[in-house]
C-alpha positions as CSV (number, residue, x, y, z in Angstrom):
1,M,0.0,0.0,0.0
2,E,1.6,3.3,-1.1
3,I,1.5,6.1,1.4
4,Y,2.7,9.7,0.9
5,A,3.9,11.9,3.7
6,L,3.0,15.6,4.2
7,I,5.2,17.2,6.8
8,L,4.1,20.6,8.3
9,A,7.2,22.7,9.1
10,G,6.0,26.3,9.3
11,G,5.9,27.0,13.1
12,E,8.2,29.3,15.0
13,G,8.1,27.5,18.4
14,K,7.7,30.5,20.6
15,R,7.4,28.3,23.7
16,F,11.1,27.3,23.2
17,W,12.4,30.9,23.6
18,P,15.2,31.8,24.0
19,L,16.6,28.8,22.0
20,S,14.0,29.0,19.3
21,R,13.6,32.3,17.3
22,S,11.8,33.4,14.2
23,Y,15.1,32.9,12.3
24,R,15.7,29.5,13.9
25,P,12.4,27.8,14.7
26,K,12.0,24.6,16.6
27,Q,12.0,22.2,13.7
28,F,15.6,23.1,13.0
29,L,16.8,22.6,16.5
30,S,18.4,19.4,17.8
31,L,16.6,19.0,21.1
32,I,16.8,15.2,21.8
33,G,19.8,14.1,19.8
34,G,19.9,12.4,16.4
35,G,19.8,15.6,14.3
36,S,17.2,18.3,14.0
37,M,13.5,17.7,14.7
38,I,12.6,17.9,11.0
39,R,15.5,15.5,10.1
40,Q,14.3,13.0,12.6
41,T,10.7,13.3,11.3
42,V,11.9,12.4,7.8
43,D,14.1,9.6,9.0
44,R,11.2,8.1,11.0
45,V,9.1,7.7,7.8
46,L,11.7,6.8,5.3
47,P,11.6,3.0,6.0
48,L,8.0,3.1,5.0
49,I,7.7,6.1,2.7
50,P,10.6,6.9,0.2
51,I,11.8,10.4,-0.1
52,E,10.2,10.9,-3.5
53,R,6.8,10.6,-1.7
54,V,7.7,13.0,1.1
55,F,6.4,16.6,0.8
56,V,7.1,19.5,3.2
57,V,5.1,22.6,3.7
58,T,7.0,25.5,5.2
59,L,7.3,29.2,5.1
60,E,9.0,30.7,2.1
61,K,11.7,32.2,4.4
62,Y,12.6,28.7,5.6
63,A,13.0,27.1,2.2
64,V,16.8,27.1,2.0
65,E,17.3,26.0,5.6
66,T,14.8,23.2,5.1
67,L,16.7,21.8,2.2
68,K,19.9,22.0,4.2
69,H,18.4,19.6,6.7
70,I,16.8,17.4,4.0
71,P,19.2,17.7,1.1
72,E,17.7,14.7,-0.7
73,L,14.2,16.1,-0.8
74,P,13.1,16.8,-4.4
75,P,12.8,20.6,-4.6
76,R,9.4,20.3,-6.3
77,N,8.2,18.5,-3.1
78,L,8.7,21.7,-1.1
79,V,5.5,23.7,-0.8
80,L,6.1,27.3,0.3
81,E,3.6,29.3,2.3
82,P,3.8,33.1,1.8
83,E,2.8,33.5,5.5
84,G,1.8,31.2,8.3
85,K,-2.0,30.8,8.7
86,N,-2.1,27.7,10.9
87,T,-2.6,24.0,9.8
88,A,-5.7,24.1,7.7
89,S,-4.2,26.2,4.8
90,A,-0.9,24.3,5.0
91,I,-2.7,21.0,4.7
92,A,-4.9,22.3,1.9
93,I,-2.0,23.5,-0.3
94,G,0.0,20.3,0.5
95,A,-2.9,18.1,-0.6
96,I,-3.3,20.1,-3.8
97,K,0.4,19.7,-4.7
98,I,0.3,16.0,-4.1
99,K,-2.9,15.6,-6.1
100,K,-1.3,17.6,-9.0
101,L,1.7,15.3,-9.1
102,Y,0.3,11.9,-8.0
103,G,-3.5,12.0,-8.0
104,D,-5.8,10.6,-5.3
105,V,-3.3,8.9,-3.0
106,L,-3.2,7.9,0.7
107,T,-1.4,10.7,2.6
108,A,-0.1,10.8,6.2
109,V,0.3,14.3,7.8
110,F,2.9,15.0,10.5
111,P,4.2,18.1,12.3
112,A,7.9,18.4,11.8
113,D,8.8,18.9,15.5
114,H,7.3,15.9,17.4
115,A,9.1,13.2,19.3
116,I,8.2,9.5,18.9
117,G,9.4,6.9,21.4
118,D,9.0,3.7,19.2
119,A,9.5,4.3,15.5
120,D,8.6,0.7,14.6
121,A,5.3,1.0,16.4
122,F,4.7,4.4,14.8
123,R,5.1,2.9,11.3
124,E,3.0,-0.1,12.1
125,T,0.2,2.3,13.3
126,L,0.5,4.3,10.1
127,V,-0.1,1.2,8.0
128,F,-3.2,0.4,10.0
129,G,-4.4,4.0,9.7
130,A,-3.9,3.8,5.9
131,E,-6.1,0.7,5.8
132,V,-8.8,2.5,7.8
133,A,-8.6,5.6,5.6
134,N,-9.0,3.4,2.5
135,T,-12.1,1.5,3.9
136,K,-15.6,3.0,3.5
137,L,-17.7,3.7,6.5
138,P,-21.3,2.4,6.7
139,N,-22.5,5.7,5.0
140,G,-20.2,4.9,2.0
141,E,-17.7,7.7,2.8
142,L,-14.0,7.3,3.3
143,P,-12.9,8.6,6.7
144,L,-10.4,11.2,7.9
145,V,-8.2,9.5,10.4
146,V,-6.8,11.3,13.4
147,F,-4.3,9.6,15.7
148,G,-5.0,10.1,19.4
149,V,-2.4,9.5,22.2
150,R,-3.4,8.0,25.5
151,P,-2.9,10.8,28.1
152,R,-0.2,10.3,30.8
153,R,-1.1,13.4,32.8
154,P,-3.8,16.1,33.0
155,E,-2.2,18.2,30.3
156,T,-3.7,21.7,29.7
157,G,-1.6,22.4,26.6
158,Y,-3.2,19.8,24.3
159,G,-6.6,19.3,22.7
160,Y,-8.5,16.2,23.5
161,I,-10.7,13.7,21.6
162,K,-13.5,11.6,23.1
163,E,-13.7,8.1,21.7
164,G,-16.9,6.4,20.6
165,D,-17.7,2.8,19.6
166,T,-15.1,0.7,17.8
167,I,-15.5,0.6,14.0
168,V,-12.5,-1.6,13.1
169,A,-10.2,-3.8,15.1
170,K,-7.1,-5.6,13.7
171,N,-3.8,-6.9,15.1
172,G,-4.2,-5.0,18.4
173,H,-5.2,-1.7,16.7
174,K,-8.6,-0.1,16.8
175,A,-10.4,2.6,14.9
176,K,-13.2,4.4,16.8
177,E,-16.0,6.8,16.3
178,V,-15.3,10.4,17.5
179,R,-17.7,11.7,20.1
180,G,-16.2,15.1,20.3
181,F,-13.2,17.4,20.2
182,F,-12.2,19.5,23.2
183,E,-9.9,22.5,23.1
184,K,-7.1,22.9,25.6
185,P,-8.9,22.5,28.9
186,D,-8.2,24.0,32.3
187,L,-6.5,21.7,34.9
188,D,-9.7,20.5,36.6
189,T,-11.3,19.6,33.3
190,A,-8.2,17.8,32.2
191,K,-8.2,15.8,35.4
192,G,-11.8,15.0,34.8
193,F,-10.9,13.6,31.4
194,L,-8.3,11.3,32.8
195,N,-10.6,10.1,35.6
196,E,-13.5,9.4,33.2
197,G,-11.3,7.7,30.6
198,G,-11.9,7.4,26.9
199,Y,-10.2,10.8,26.1
200,Y,-7.0,11.1,24.0
201,W,-4.6,13.9,23.3
202,N,-5.0,15.1,19.7
203,S,-1.5,14.3,18.3
204,G,-1.9,16.5,15.1
205,M,-1.0,13.4,13.0
206,F,-3.6,12.4,10.4
207,M,-4.2,9.9,7.5
208,W,-6.6,10.2,4.6
209,R,-7.0,9.9,0.9
210,I,-6.4,13.2,-0.9
211,S,-10.0,13.1,-2.3
212,S,-11.4,12.7,1.2
213,I,-9.7,15.8,2.7
214,L,-10.5,17.9,-0.4
215,K,-14.1,16.8,-0.3
216,A,-14.2,17.9,3.4
217,F,-12.8,21.3,2.5
218,N,-15.3,21.8,-0.3
219,S,-18.2,20.7,1.9
220,V,-17.4,22.5,5.1
221,V,-15.8,25.7,3.7
222,P,-17.2,25.8,0.2
223,H,-15.8,29.3,-0.5
224,W,-12.3,27.7,-0.3
225,G,-13.3,25.5,-3.3
226,I,-12.9,28.4,-5.8
227,Y,-9.3,28.9,-4.7
228,L,-8.5,25.2,-4.5
229,D,-9.4,24.8,-8.1
230,G,-7.1,27.6,-9.0
231,L,-4.4,26.2,-6.9
232,L,-4.7,22.8,-8.7
233,D,-4.2,24.5,-12.1
234,G,-1.3,26.6,-10.9
235,M,0.7,24.1,-8.8
236,D,3.9,22.9,-10.2
237,T,3.9,25.7,-12.8
238,P,5.6,29.1,-12.9
239,R,2.3,30.5,-11.5
240,E,2.6,28.5,-8.2
241,K,3.8,31.4,-6.1
242,R,1.1,33.7,-7.4
243,V,-1.8,31.3,-6.8
244,L,-0.6,30.5,-3.3
245,L,-0.4,34.3,-2.5
246,D,-3.9,34.8,-3.9
247,F,-5.2,32.0,-1.7
248,Y,-3.5,33.1,1.5
249,N,-4.7,36.7,0.9
250,S,-8.3,35.4,0.7
251,I,-8.6,33.2,3.8
252,E,-8.4,33.5,7.6
253,P,-6.0,31.5,9.8
254,N,-7.5,28.3,11.2
255,S,-6.5,24.9,12.4
256,I,-7.5,21.8,10.5
257,D,-9.1,20.5,13.7
258,K,-11.5,23.4,14.2
259,L,-12.1,24.2,10.6
260,I,-12.7,20.6,9.3
261,L,-12.3,17.7,11.7
262,E,-14.6,18.9,14.4
263,R,-17.3,19.6,11.8
264,W,-16.9,16.6,9.6
265,A,-19.1,13.5,10.4
266,N,-16.6,11.1,8.8
267,T,-13.7,11.8,11.2
268,V,-12.4,8.6,12.9
269,L,-10.0,8.1,15.9
270,V,-7.1,5.7,15.9
271,P,-5.6,5.4,19.5
272,V,-1.9,5.0,19.7
273,D,0.2,3.5,22.6
274,F,3.8,4.5,21.7
275,F,5.4,7.4,23.6
276,W,4.6,10.7,21.9
277,S,5.3,14.3,22.7
278,D,4.8,17.4,20.6
279,L,7.8,18.9,22.5
280,G,5.7,22.0,22.6
281,S,7.3,23.4,25.7
282,W,10.3,23.2,28.0
283,Q,8.3,21.0,30.4
284,A,7.5,18.6,27.5
285,L,11.2,18.3,26.6
286,D,12.0,17.9,30.3
287,E,9.5,15.0,30.5
288,F,10.8,13.4,27.4
289,L,14.4,13.3,28.7
290,R,13.7,12.7,32.4
291,K,14.3,9.3,34.0
292,D,13.7,10.3,37.6
293,P,11.6,13.2,39.1
294,E,14.5,14.2,41.4
295,E,17.3,14.3,38.9
296,N,18.8,17.5,37.4
297,I,19.1,17.4,33.6
298,F,22.1,19.1,31.9
299,I,22.1,19.8,28.2
300,G,25.0,21.3,26.2
301,E,28.4,19.8,25.2
302,K,30.3,22.7,26.9
303,L,27.8,23.3,29.7
304,R,29.3,23.5,33.2
305,G,26.3,22.9,35.4
306,I,26.4,22.9,39.2
307,T,23.5,22.1,41.5
308,V,23.5,22.3,45.3
309,D,20.5,21.0,47.2
310,S,18.4,21.3,44.1
311,S,16.2,18.8,42.3
312,G,14.0,18.4,39.2
313,C,15.8,21.1,37.4
314,F,16.6,21.4,33.7
315,L,19.8,23.4,32.7
316,M,20.8,24.2,29.2
317,G,23.7,26.3,27.9
318,E,27.1,26.2,26.2
319,K,29.5,28.9,27.3
320,K,28.8,29.8,30.9
321,V,28.7,28.1,34.3
322,I,25.1,27.7,35.4
323,A,24.7,27.1,39.1
324,A,21.4,26.3,40.9
325,V,21.3,26.4,44.7
326,G,18.4,25.4,46.9
327,V,15.7,25.3,44.1
328,K,13.3,22.8,42.6
329,N,11.7,22.2,39.2
330,L,13.4,25.2,37.5
331,V,14.2,25.5,33.8
332,I,17.3,27.6,33.2
333,V,18.4,28.2,29.6
334,D,21.3,30.4,28.6
335,T,21.9,31.6,25.1
336,D,24.2,34.3,23.6
337,D,21.7,37.1,24.2
338,A,19.1,35.9,26.7
339,V,18.6,33.9,29.8
340,L,15.4,32.1,30.8
341,V,14.7,31.2,34.4
342,M,11.3,29.6,34.9
343,D,9.1,27.4,37.0
344,K,9.0,24.2,34.9
345,F,5.3,23.8,35.4
346,R,4.5,27.2,33.9
347,S,6.3,26.6,30.6
348,Q,3.2,27.4,28.5
349,E,3.7,31.0,29.6
350,V,7.0,31.5,27.7
351,K,5.0,32.6,24.7
352,S,3.8,35.6,26.7
353,V,7.5,36.6,27.1
354,V,8.0,36.5,23.4
355,D,4.8,38.5,22.8
356,L,6.0,41.1,25.3
357,L,9.4,41.3,23.6
358,E,7.9,41.6,20.2
359,G,5.6,44.4,21.4
360,N,8.6,46.2,23.0
361,L,10.6,45.9,19.8
362,K,7.7,47.3,17.7
363,T,7.3,50.2,20.2
364,K,11.0,51.1,20.1
365,G,11.0,51.0,16.4
366,S,8.0,53.2,15.9
């Protein structure tokens, strides 16, 4: 069964400030060893999906850097956004490019900056998801498959999906009806989800036929259909940049979840058991690397980290001595021009720091 891959690599990773910046977003960072996040994403799918069937959607300003990390990627498989407008538009233009070159094929969608604990289990799950995406539902429609991760904690930074009845079961895998999508909850609600059971983190990984996702776009947001037809005509021609700009100038930002999946009756959930993290924050990276809740983690080949009567801390740097005395659960990150000191459990708030800095910069420049 042939599967194509669409990798989304347009984010700027504000929650990883000060390491991640607009000129060096998270997908180009090496956070967990083994190369950059985007390199690891490609390497994870290559045993199943050859590079000729891998497509990457990224911002135009990241085109050169993307090809540095994936030099074997065919340049025509790089789809360039004129600006970031969330995942719905990125998936739409990626789907159109794949349709233009290869027709109505099975396509898996992945963010470029996630961590997967078991690559073999990941690929095995993709194959099952492809079978589900290629099997008609009782209403005669082919489903859109979303992969859901069994939650390990009451996380407030992820969206959740509520499972329904089992539709398909095979070799230990199941596909289930979707009873509902729930945006990032508060802590009490997230705890309730875990206590009740049957809720999964929305991984942002999907599987579908190109015809299935384009039908959903045309049905749910029909005003997009006009532009999608024009995109199909212009893709892989000298007019590609122009038609992409026209499309982006005509739509509002939205996620694929809110725009399509929550509103489409043919969305199906496939639960996964392998370790997954979107590495969306310093706390998530700390969790991925941590073996013991009391240990102090040191990242950086030249880092000289010292801790005294401290535990649960995460220290990252290269050039300076970082010392932590009498503290617990801190993140301390040192870069050339900035230092972050933060309660690990408030890592979602780093984006607020970036927003404040950007606001100050705009004020000073005006």
